[in-house]
All heavy atoms as TSV, in Angstrom:
chain	resi	resn	atom	element	x	y	z
A	1	MET	N	N	10.334	-27.004	-18.310
A	1	MET	CA	C	8.941	-27.385	-17.905
A	1	MET	C	C	8.112	-27.676	-19.094
A	1	MET	O	O	8.112	-26.832	-19.994
A	1	MET	CB	C	8.301	-26.289	-17.065
A	1	MET	CG	C	7.109	-26.660	-16.387
A	1	MET	SD	S	6.308	-25.552	-15.523
A	1	MET	CE	C	6.232	-24.751	-14.370
A	2	GLY	N	N	7.430	-28.813	-19.023
A	2	GLY	CA	C	6.637	-29.210	-20.172
A	2	GLY	C	C	5.240	-28.873	-20.037
A	2	GLY	O	O	4.767	-28.389	-19.079
A	3	LEU	N	N	4.497	-29.216	-21.107
A	3	LEU	CA	C	3.015	-29.066	-21.133
A	3	LEU	C	C	2.343	-30.100	-20.247
A	3	LEU	O	O	2.809	-31.249	-20.160
A	3	LEU	CB	C	2.491	-29.162	-22.604
A	3	LEU	CG	C	2.874	-28.091	-23.542
A	3	LEU	CD1	C	2.287	-28.382	-24.886
A	3	LEU	CD2	C	2.412	-26.735	-23.052
A	4	ILE	N	N	1.260	-29.688	-19.578
A	4	ILE	CA	C	0.550	-30.680	-18.795
A	4	ILE	C	C	-0.697	-31.049	-19.540
A	4	ILE	O	O	-1.413	-30.210	-20.026
A	4	ILE	CB	C	0.195	-29.964	-17.458
A	4	ILE	CG1	C	1.350	-29.610	-16.661
A	4	ILE	CG2	C	-0.770	-30.937	-16.662
A	4	ILE	CD1	C	1.104	-28.767	-15.445
A	5	LYS	N	N	-0.952	-32.363	-19.717
A	5	LYS	CA	C	-2.099	-32.846	-20.430
A	5	LYS	C	C	-3.249	-32.993	-19.442
A	5	LYS	O	O	-3.039	-33.374	-18.333
A	5	LYS	CB	C	-1.763	-34.220	-21.088
A	5	LYS	CG	C	-0.700	-34.168	-22.126
A	5	LYS	CD	C	-0.497	-35.503	-22.730
A	5	LYS	CE	C	0.514	-35.520	-23.780
A	5	LYS	NZ	N	0.713	-36.775	-24.421
A	6	GLU	N	N	-4.435	-32.823	-19.941
A	6	GLU	CA	C	-5.591	-32.991	-19.218
A	6	GLU	C	C	-5.893	-34.502	-19.025
A	6	GLU	O	O	-5.758	-35.253	-19.965
A	6	GLU	CB	C	-6.913	-32.399	-19.878
A	6	GLU	CG	C	-6.921	-30.927	-19.819
A	6	GLU	CD	C	-8.157	-30.449	-20.544
A	6	GLU	OE1	O	-8.939	-31.144	-21.075
A	6	GLU	OE2	O	-8.350	-29.169	-20.442
A	7	PRO	N	N	-6.258	-34.921	-17.842
A	7	PRO	CA	C	-6.563	-36.414	-17.640
A	7	PRO	C	C	-7.870	-36.724	-18.507
A	7	PRO	O	O	-8.651	-35.830	-18.792
A	7	PRO	CB	C	-6.894	-36.486	-16.176
A	7	PRO	CG	C	-6.331	-35.323	-15.501
A	7	PRO	CD	C	-6.255	-34.202	-16.605
A	8	LYS	N	N	-7.967	-37.873	-18.752
A	8	LYS	CA	C	-9.147	-38.360	-19.528
A	8	LYS	C	C	-10.398	-38.068	-18.807
A	8	LYS	O	O	-10.447	-38.192	-17.543
A	8	LYS	CB	C	-9.089	-39.785	-19.908
A	8	LYS	CG	C	-8.030	-40.186	-20.908
A	8	LYS	CD	C	-7.894	-41.620	-21.239
A	8	LYS	CE	C	-6.785	-41.938	-22.188
A	8	LYS	NZ	N	-6.736	-43.338	-22.586
A	9	ASN	N	N	-11.471	-37.722	-19.455
A	9	ASN	CA	C	-12.726	-37.422	-18.834
A	9	ASN	C	C	-12.750	-36.282	-17.899
A	9	ASN	O	O	-13.592	-36.143	-16.992
A	9	ASN	CB	C	-13.371	-38.660	-18.164
A	9	ASN	CG	C	-13.509	-39.842	-19.037
A	9	ASN	OD1	O	-13.870	-39.644	-20.265
A	9	ASN	ND2	N	-13.265	-41.069	-18.638
A	10	VAL	N	N	-11.755	-35.298	-18.004
A	10	VAL	CA	C	-11.757	-34.167	-17.084
A	10	VAL	C	C	-11.579	-32.999	-17.999
A	10	VAL	O	O	-10.708	-32.934	-18.925
A	10	VAL	CB	C	-10.554	-34.243	-16.136
A	10	VAL	CG1	C	-10.438	-32.894	-15.324
A	10	VAL	CG2	C	-10.691	-35.443	-15.202
A	11	ASP	N	N	-12.367	-31.994	-17.823
A	11	ASP	CA	C	-12.316	-30.755	-18.628
A	11	ASP	C	C	-11.946	-29.600	-17.712
A	11	ASP	O	O	-12.688	-29.256	-16.787
A	11	ASP	CB	C	-13.677	-30.509	-19.347
A	11	ASP	CG	C	-13.584	-29.438	-20.302
A	11	ASP	OD1	O	-12.479	-28.959	-20.668
A	11	ASP	OD2	O	-14.708	-28.903	-20.733
A	12	PHE	N	N	-10.835	-28.950	-17.970
A	12	PHE	CA	C	-10.513	-27.743	-17.135
A	12	PHE	C	C	-11.073	-26.421	-17.542
A	12	PHE	O	O	-10.843	-25.449	-16.879
A	12	PHE	CB	C	-8.932	-27.647	-17.070
A	12	PHE	CG	C	-8.320	-28.800	-16.314
A	12	PHE	CD1	C	-7.254	-29.591	-16.857
A	12	PHE	CD2	C	-8.654	-29.108	-15.017
A	12	PHE	CE1	C	-6.713	-30.563	-16.082
A	12	PHE	CE2	C	-8.080	-30.069	-14.242
A	12	PHE	CZ	C	-7.075	-30.840	-14.753
A	13	THR	N	N	-11.716	-26.364	-18.673
A	13	THR	CA	C	-12.372	-25.106	-19.057
A	13	THR	C	C	-13.504	-24.905	-18.228
A	13	THR	O	O	-14.379	-25.813	-17.951
A	13	THR	CB	C	-12.652	-25.160	-20.527
A	13	THR	OG1	O	-13.564	-26.183	-20.847
A	13	THR	CG2	C	-11.448	-25.246	-21.436
A	14	VAL	N	N	-13.820	-23.624	-17.815
A	14	VAL	CA	C	-14.887	-23.348	-16.973
A	14	VAL	C	C	-15.782	-22.239	-17.646
A	14	VAL	O	O	-15.148	-21.329	-18.205
A	14	VAL	CB	C	-14.332	-22.711	-15.700
A	14	VAL	CG1	C	-15.499	-22.305	-14.768
A	14	VAL	CG2	C	-13.440	-23.722	-14.934
A	15	GLN	N	N	-17.018	-22.422	-17.705
A	15	GLN	CA	C	-17.943	-21.508	-18.211
A	15	GLN	C	C	-18.499	-20.730	-17.150
A	15	GLN	O	O	-19.140	-21.182	-16.211
A	15	GLN	CB	C	-19.058	-22.257	-18.935
A	15	GLN	CG	C	-19.950	-21.406	-19.822
A	15	GLN	CD	C	-19.293	-20.987	-21.069
A	15	GLN	OE1	O	-18.169	-21.307	-21.398
A	15	GLN	NE2	N	-19.976	-20.155	-21.853
A	16	SER	N	N	-18.167	-19.404	-17.169
A	16	SER	CA	C	-18.630	-18.555	-16.085
A	16	SER	C	C	-20.126	-18.110	-16.361
A	16	SER	O	O	-20.521	-17.892	-17.476
A	16	SER	CB	C	-17.719	-17.306	-15.960
A	16	SER	OG	O	-17.789	-16.514	-17.153
A	17	LYS	N	N	-20.825	-17.966	-15.273
A	17	LYS	CA	C	-22.185	-17.517	-15.394
A	17	LYS	C	C	-22.253	-16.037	-15.305
A	17	LYS	O	O	-21.418	-15.357	-14.621
A	17	LYS	CB	C	-23.078	-18.148	-14.319
A	17	LYS	CG	C	-22.729	-17.831	-12.876
A	17	LYS	CD	C	-23.709	-18.491	-11.959
A	17	LYS	CE	C	-23.389	-17.960	-10.531
A	17	LYS	NZ	N	-24.386	-18.395	-9.611
A	18	PRO	N	N	-23.147	-15.311	-15.994
A	18	PRO	CA	C	-23.290	-13.908	-15.872
A	18	PRO	C	C	-23.648	-13.437	-14.496
A	18	PRO	O	O	-24.416	-14.122	-13.784
A	18	PRO	CB	C	-24.325	-13.527	-16.952
A	18	PRO	CG	C	-24.937	-14.786	-17.381
A	18	PRO	CD	C	-24.191	-16.038	-16.879
A	19	TRP	N	N	-23.276	-12.234	-14.157
A	19	TRP	CA	C	-23.595	-11.738	-12.874
A	19	TRP	C	C	-24.990	-11.091	-12.847
A	19	TRP	O	O	-25.519	-10.623	-13.832
A	19	TRP	CB	C	-22.639	-10.521	-12.450
A	19	TRP	CG	C	-21.271	-11.044	-12.143
A	19	TRP	CD1	C	-20.746	-12.249	-12.388
A	19	TRP	CD2	C	-20.293	-10.277	-11.526
A	19	TRP	NE1	N	-19.504	-12.223	-11.980
A	19	TRP	CE2	C	-19.135	-11.089	-11.468
A	19	TRP	CE3	C	-20.139	-8.997	-11.085
A	19	TRP	CZ2	C	-17.863	-10.653	-10.865
A	19	TRP	CZ3	C	-18.998	-8.503	-10.472
A	19	TRP	CH2	C	-17.871	-9.362	-10.394
A	20	THR	N	N	-25.628	-11.229	-11.700
A	20	THR	CA	C	-26.948	-10.616	-11.535
A	20	THR	C	C	-26.822	-9.134	-11.375
A	20	THR	O	O	-25.731	-8.600	-11.144
A	20	THR	CB	C	-27.731	-11.197	-10.298
A	20	THR	OG1	O	-27.053	-10.838	-9.091
A	20	THR	CG2	C	-27.879	-12.675	-10.394
A	21	GLU	N	N	-27.851	-8.347	-11.483
A	21	GLU	CA	C	-27.854	-6.864	-11.322
A	21	GLU	C	C	-27.394	-6.535	-9.967
A	21	GLU	O	O	-26.632	-5.597	-9.755
A	21	GLU	CB	C	-29.219	-6.259	-11.645
A	21	GLU	CG	C	-29.563	-6.300	-13.110
A	21	GLU	CD	C	-28.667	-5.485	-13.934
A	21	GLU	OE1	O	-28.256	-4.389	-13.526
A	21	GLU	OE2	O	-28.299	-5.993	-15.089
A	22	GLU	N	N	-27.849	-7.278	-8.939
A	22	GLU	CA	C	-27.457	-7.002	-7.574
A	22	GLU	C	C	-25.903	-7.219	-7.370
A	22	GLU	O	O	-25.261	-6.393	-6.776
A	22	GLU	CB	C	-28.223	-7.891	-6.581
A	22	GLU	CG	C	-27.997	-7.584	-5.132
A	22	GLU	CD	C	-28.735	-8.473	-4.199
A	22	GLU	OE1	O	-29.690	-9.223	-4.670
A	22	GLU	OE2	O	-28.421	-8.460	-2.991
A	23	GLU	N	N	-25.387	-8.257	-7.856
A	23	GLU	CA	C	-23.988	-8.526	-7.829
A	23	GLU	C	C	-23.171	-7.412	-8.467
A	23	GLU	O	O	-22.138	-6.985	-7.961
A	23	GLU	CB	C	-23.657	-9.950	-8.378
A	23	GLU	CG	C	-24.172	-11.091	-7.576
A	23	GLU	CD	C	-24.049	-12.425	-8.297
A	23	GLU	OE1	O	-24.068	-12.404	-9.572
A	23	GLU	OE2	O	-23.842	-13.464	-7.546
A	24	LEU	N	N	-23.652	-7.027	-9.689
A	24	LEU	CA	C	-22.997	-5.979	-10.398
A	24	LEU	C	C	-22.981	-4.635	-9.598
A	24	LEU	O	O	-21.930	-3.992	-9.530
A	24	LEU	CB	C	-23.599	-5.717	-11.813
A	24	LEU	CG	C	-23.192	-6.633	-12.867
A	24	LEU	CD1	C	-24.019	-6.414	-14.065
A	24	LEU	CD2	C	-21.666	-6.486	-13.187
A	25	ARG	N	N	-24.084	-4.295	-8.986
A	25	ARG	CA	C	-24.212	-3.102	-8.153
A	25	ARG	C	C	-23.237	-3.173	-7.000
A	25	ARG	O	O	-22.508	-2.174	-6.706
A	25	ARG	CB	C	-25.630	-3.012	-7.629
A	25	ARG	CG	C	-26.169	-1.587	-7.608
A	25	ARG	CD	C	-27.632	-1.583	-7.259
A	25	ARG	NE	N	-28.400	-2.558	-7.968
A	25	ARG	CZ	C	-29.259	-3.352	-7.446
A	25	ARG	NH1	N	-29.567	-3.301	-6.148
A	25	ARG	NH2	N	-29.931	-4.338	-8.065
A	26	ASP	N	N	-23.208	-4.310	-6.314
A	26	ASP	CA	C	-22.248	-4.444	-5.136
A	26	ASP	C	C	-20.816	-4.327	-5.623
A	26	ASP	O	O	-19.951	-3.766	-4.919
A	26	ASP	CB	C	-22.524	-5.830	-4.479
A	26	ASP	CG	C	-23.826	-5.874	-3.752
A	26	ASP	OD1	O	-24.403	-4.792	-3.483
A	26	ASP	OD2	O	-24.262	-7.004	-3.431
A	27	PHE	N	N	-20.470	-4.929	-6.771
A	27	PHE	CA	C	-19.175	-4.927	-7.254
A	27	PHE	C	C	-18.730	-3.492	-7.636
A	27	PHE	O	O	-17.629	-3.039	-7.308
A	27	PHE	CB	C	-19.028	-5.753	-8.529
A	27	PHE	CG	C	-17.675	-5.718	-9.143
A	27	PHE	CD1	C	-16.600	-6.382	-8.564
A	27	PHE	CD2	C	-17.513	-5.096	-10.333
A	27	PHE	CE1	C	-15.313	-6.304	-9.170
A	27	PHE	CE2	C	-16.241	-5.034	-10.963
A	27	PHE	CZ	C	-15.185	-5.617	-10.439
A	28	ARG	N	N	-19.661	-2.768	-8.196
A	28	ARG	CA	C	-19.317	-1.364	-8.609
A	28	ARG	C	C	-19.158	-0.480	-7.398
A	28	ARG	O	O	-18.290	0.397	-7.387
A	28	ARG	CB	C	-20.453	-0.863	-9.517
A	28	ARG	CG	C	-20.383	-1.457	-10.866
A	28	ARG	CD	C	-21.485	-0.995	-11.821
A	28	ARG	NE	N	-21.434	-1.626	-13.120
A	28	ARG	CZ	C	-22.423	-2.118	-13.791
A	28	ARG	NH1	N	-23.689	-1.999	-13.308
A	28	ARG	NH2	N	-22.257	-2.679	-15.017
A	29	LYS	N	N	-19.982	-0.741	-6.350
A	29	LYS	CA	C	-19.764	0.041	-5.102
A	29	LYS	C	C	-18.400	-0.318	-4.482
A	29	LYS	O	O	-17.690	0.669	-4.073
A	29	LYS	CB	C	-20.841	-0.319	-4.121
A	29	LYS	CG	C	-22.187	0.306	-4.444
A	29	LYS	CD	C	-23.176	-0.134	-3.302
A	29	LYS	CE	C	-24.590	0.318	-3.678
A	29	LYS	NZ	N	-25.575	-0.073	-2.626
A	30	LEU	N	N	-18.016	-1.498	-4.457
A	30	LEU	CA	C	-16.754	-1.934	-3.888
A	30	LEU	C	C	-15.616	-1.265	-4.669
A	30	LEU	O	O	-14.652	-0.754	-4.180
A	30	LEU	CB	C	-16.651	-3.429	-3.944
A	30	LEU	CG	C	-15.295	-4.029	-3.450
A	30	LEU	CD1	C	-15.071	-3.717	-2.009
A	30	LEU	CD2	C	-15.226	-5.467	-3.758
A	31	MET	N	N	-15.604	-1.314	-6.041
A	31	MET	CA	C	-14.609	-0.728	-6.894
A	31	MET	C	C	-14.509	0.776	-6.696
A	31	MET	O	O	-13.391	1.289	-6.660
A	31	MET	CB	C	-14.828	-1.090	-8.329
A	31	MET	CG	C	-14.704	-2.577	-8.601
A	31	MET	SD	S	-13.063	-3.243	-8.137
A	31	MET	CE	C	-11.962	-2.281	-9.094
A	32	ALA	N	N	-15.665	1.441	-6.519
A	32	ALA	CA	C	-15.566	2.874	-6.353
A	32	ALA	C	C	-14.949	3.208	-4.972
A	32	ALA	O	O	-14.075	4.175	-4.959
A	32	ALA	CB	C	-17.016	3.459	-6.330
A	33	LYS	N	N	-15.177	2.451	-3.937
A	33	LYS	CA	C	-14.558	2.592	-2.649
A	33	LYS	C	C	-13.083	2.397	-2.713
A	33	LYS	O	O	-12.292	3.173	-2.235
A	33	LYS	CB	C	-15.191	1.712	-1.571
A	33	LYS	CG	C	-16.554	2.155	-1.154
A	33	LYS	CD	C	-17.023	1.157	-0.092
A	33	LYS	CE	C	-18.458	1.512	0.291
A	33	LYS	NZ	N	-19.008	0.477	1.349
A	34	LEU	N	N	-12.633	1.310	-3.442
A	34	LEU	CA	C	-11.224	0.991	-3.508
A	34	LEU	C	C	-10.480	2.055	-4.322
A	34	LEU	O	O	-9.348	2.488	-3.923
A	34	LEU	CB	C	-11.002	-0.390	-4.213
A	34	LEU	CG	C	-11.432	-1.583	-3.418
A	34	LEU	CD1	C	-11.338	-2.817	-4.207
A	34	LEU	CD2	C	-10.509	-1.648	-2.196
A	35	LYS	N	N	-11.146	2.591	-5.396
A	35	LYS	CA	C	-10.495	3.602	-6.220
A	35	LYS	C	C	-10.329	4.933	-5.373
A	35	LYS	O	O	-9.314	5.607	-5.489
A	35	LYS	CB	C	-11.313	3.948	-7.517
A	35	LYS	CG	C	-11.115	2.843	-8.566
A	35	LYS	CD	C	-12.023	3.256	-9.741
A	35	LYS	CE	C	-11.850	2.169	-10.824
A	35	LYS	NZ	N	-12.601	2.460	-12.009
A	36	GLU	N	N	-11.343	5.271	-4.618
A	36	GLU	CA	C	-11.298	6.436	-3.818
A	36	GLU	C	C	-10.193	6.324	-2.759
A	36	GLU	O	O	-9.352	7.204	-2.510
A	36	GLU	CB	C	-12.597	6.698	-3.142
A	36	GLU	CG	C	-12.680	7.854	-2.281
A	36	GLU	CD	C	-14.006	8.136	-1.635
A	36	GLU	OE1	O	-15.058	7.615	-2.225
A	36	GLU	OE2	O	-14.079	8.625	-0.497
A	37	LYS	N	N	-10.117	5.193	-2.083
A	37	LYS	CA	C	-9.073	4.925	-1.093
A	37	LYS	C	C	-7.665	4.936	-1.701
A	37	LYS	O	O	-6.792	5.637	-1.158
A	37	LYS	CB	C	-9.296	3.500	-0.527
A	37	LYS	CG	C	-8.390	3.142	0.556
A	37	LYS	CD	C	-8.614	1.717	1.066
A	37	LYS	CE	C	-7.517	1.178	1.956
A	37	LYS	NZ	N	-7.827	-0.165	2.456
A	38	ASN	N	N	-7.486	4.364	-2.852
A	38	ASN	CA	C	-6.185	4.410	-3.445
A	38	ASN	C	C	-5.820	5.783	-3.965
A	38	ASN	O	O	-4.607	6.180	-3.905
A	38	ASN	CB	C	-6.115	3.431	-4.742
A	38	ASN	CG	C	-6.183	2.033	-4.242
A	38	ASN	OD1	O	-5.689	1.643	-3.099
A	38	ASN	ND2	N	-6.568	1.094	-5.109
A	39	ALA	N	N	-6.763	6.589	-4.435
A	39	ALA	CA	C	-6.480	7.945	-4.907
A	39	ALA	C	C	-6.032	8.809	-3.655
A	39	ALA	O	O	-5.105	9.566	-3.707
A	39	ALA	CB	C	-7.726	8.561	-5.489
A	40	LEU	N	N	-6.787	8.612	-2.501
A	40	LEU	CA	C	-6.344	9.372	-1.234
A	40	LEU	C	C	-4.927	8.931	-0.833
A	40	LEU	O	O	-4.129	9.811	-0.402
A	40	LEU	CB	C	-7.368	9.070	-0.143
A	40	LEU	CG	C	-8.696	9.818	-0.364
A	40	LEU	CD1	C	-9.592	9.348	0.828
A	40	LEU	CD2	C	-8.547	11.321	-0.270
A	41	ARG	N	N	-4.632	7.659	-0.893
A	41	ARG	CA	C	-3.285	7.188	-0.449
A	41	ARG	C	C	-2.281	7.742	-1.367
A	41	ARG	O	O	-1.170	8.284	-0.905
A	41	ARG	CB	C	-3.323	5.653	-0.524
A	41	ARG	CG	C	-1.902	5.138	-0.011
A	41	ARG	CD	C	-1.909	3.635	-0.095
A	41	ARG	NE	N	-2.946	3.082	0.762
A	41	ARG	CZ	C	-3.270	1.861	0.753
A	41	ARG	NH1	N	-2.907	0.953	-0.194
A	41	ARG	NH2	N	-4.196	1.435	1.547
A	42	LYS	N	N	-2.481	7.832	-2.657
A	42	LYS	CA	C	-1.447	8.416	-3.650
A	42	LYS	C	C	-1.346	9.881	-3.409
A	42	LYS	O	O	-0.226	10.334	-3.441
A	42	LYS	CB	C	-2.042	8.065	-5.072
A	42	LYS	CG	C	-0.979	8.383	-6.082
A	42	LYS	CD	C	-1.551	7.959	-7.515
A	42	LYS	CE	C	-0.547	8.130	-8.633
A	42	LYS	NZ	N	-0.984	7.683	-9.867
A	43	PHE	N	N	-2.452	10.606	-3.131
A	43	PHE	CA	C	-2.418	12.039	-2.965
A	43	PHE	C	C	-1.556	12.290	-1.662
A	43	PHE	O	O	-0.706	13.179	-1.617
A	43	PHE	CB	C	-3.793	12.580	-2.818
A	43	PHE	CG	C	-3.773	13.996	-2.468
A	43	PHE	CD1	C	-3.404	14.964	-3.346
A	43	PHE	CD2	C	-4.156	14.466	-1.184
A	43	PHE	CE1	C	-3.503	16.366	-3.042
A	43	PHE	CE2	C	-4.217	15.770	-0.876
A	43	PHE	CZ	C	-3.799	16.757	-1.770
A	44	ARG	N	N	-1.818	11.617	-0.622
A	44	ARG	CA	C	-1.204	11.782	0.648
A	44	ARG	C	C	0.351	11.570	0.462
A	44	ARG	O	O	1.187	12.301	1.059
A	44	ARG	CB	C	-1.734	10.913	1.703
A	44	ARG	CG	C	-3.048	11.401	2.240
A	44	ARG	CD	C	-3.544	10.472	3.283
A	44	ARG	NE	N	-4.957	10.907	3.659
A	44	ARG	CZ	C	-5.758	10.177	4.351
A	44	ARG	NH1	N	-5.397	8.933	4.717
A	44	ARG	NH2	N	-6.985	10.599	4.653
A	45	SER	N	N	0.701	10.512	-0.197
A	45	SER	CA	C	2.147	10.201	-0.317
A	45	SER	C	C	2.886	11.306	-1.194
A	45	SER	O	O	4.101	11.617	-0.877
A	45	SER	CB	C	2.342	8.762	-0.874
A	45	SER	OG	O	1.901	8.727	-2.232
A	46	THR	N	N	2.201	11.765	-2.183
A	46	THR	CA	C	2.913	12.787	-3.046
A	46	THR	C	C	2.986	14.132	-2.244
A	46	THR	O	O	4.034	14.905	-2.301
A	46	THR	CB	C	2.242	13.037	-4.320
A	46	THR	OG1	O	0.849	13.439	-4.045
A	46	THR	CG2	C	2.259	11.805	-5.188
A	47	SER	N	N	2.009	14.494	-1.435
A	47	SER	CA	C	1.997	15.723	-0.621
A	47	SER	C	C	3.065	15.672	0.455
A	47	SER	O	O	3.744	16.608	0.700
A	47	SER	CB	C	0.606	16.050	0.004
A	47	SER	OG	O	0.301	14.962	0.870
A	48	LYS	N	N	3.317	14.455	1.089
A	48	LYS	CA	C	4.384	14.261	2.006
A	48	LYS	C	C	5.702	14.465	1.381
A	48	LYS	O	O	6.658	15.071	1.888
A	48	LYS	CB	C	4.274	12.925	2.749
A	48	LYS	CG	C	3.173	12.863	3.698
A	48	LYS	CD	C	3.149	11.455	4.384
A	48	LYS	CE	C	2.021	11.335	5.329
A	48	LYS	NZ	N	1.963	9.977	5.884
A	49	ALA	N	N	5.862	13.937	0.210
A	49	ALA	CA	C	7.164	14.049	-0.582
A	49	ALA	C	C	7.498	15.479	-0.875
A	49	ALA	O	O	8.603	15.983	-0.853
A	49	ALA	CB	C	7.152	13.133	-1.786
A	50	LYS	N	N	6.471	16.254	-1.208
A	50	LYS	CA	C	6.611	17.666	-1.573
A	50	LYS	C	C	7.090	18.451	-0.354
A	50	LYS	O	O	7.935	19.335	-0.378
A	50	LYS	CB	C	5.346	18.250	-2.138
A	50	LYS	CG	C	5.073	17.831	-3.506
A	50	LYS	CD	C	3.806	18.468	-4.118
A	50	LYS	CE	C	3.426	17.959	-5.413
A	50	LYS	NZ	N	2.159	18.410	-5.874
A	51	LYS	N	N	6.468	18.135	0.829
A	51	LYS	CA	C	6.814	18.874	2.023
A	51	LYS	C	C	8.208	18.646	2.357
A	51	LYS	O	O	8.915	19.477	2.864
A	51	LYS	CB	C	5.867	18.397	3.163
A	51	LYS	CG	C	4.485	19.034	3.103
A	51	LYS	CD	C	3.632	18.529	4.320
A	51	LYS	CE	C	2.167	18.991	4.151
A	51	LYS	NZ	N	1.373	18.537	5.233
A	52	LYS	N	N	8.692	17.390	2.285
A	52	LYS	CA	C	10.074	17.046	2.593
A	52	LYS	C	C	11.028	17.820	1.649
A	52	LYS	O	O	12.084	18.206	1.981
A	52	LYS	CB	C	10.313	15.487	2.549
A	52	LYS	CG	C	9.658	14.769	3.581
A	52	LYS	CD	C	10.018	13.288	3.517
A	52	LYS	CE	C	9.385	12.497	4.707
A	52	LYS	NZ	N	9.666	11.096	4.640
A	53	ALA	N	N	10.646	17.855	0.368
A	53	ALA	CA	C	11.508	18.520	-0.597
A	53	ALA	C	C	11.607	19.995	-0.314
A	53	ALA	O	O	12.672	20.594	-0.504
A	53	ALA	CB	C	10.972	18.367	-2.043
A	54	LEU	N	N	10.541	20.619	0.149
A	54	LEU	CA	C	10.546	22.018	0.446
A	54	LEU	C	C	11.260	22.431	1.753
A	54	LEU	O	O	11.743	23.506	1.873
A	54	LEU	CB	C	9.131	22.551	0.562
A	54	LEU	CG	C	8.298	22.515	-0.791
A	54	LEU	CD1	C	6.838	22.968	-0.548
A	54	LEU	CD2	C	8.973	23.432	-1.833
A	55	ALA	N	N	11.348	21.489	2.623
A	55	ALA	CA	C	12.011	21.707	3.960
A	55	ALA	C	C	13.421	21.747	3.935
A	55	ALA	O	O	14.174	21.602	3.081
A	55	ALA	CB	C	11.533	20.716	4.954
């Protein structure tokens, strides 16, 4: 597979704009919920494995 050249007069680089305070707040809330959900899932799966090992 070779390199792909950019067509003339087309620029594929994108300049991202900074997030507003409201967007950052929403993102942080979402990430906190996801981390909590994943932590509970991980805890439950390890506790089930321990119960099976003890039985």
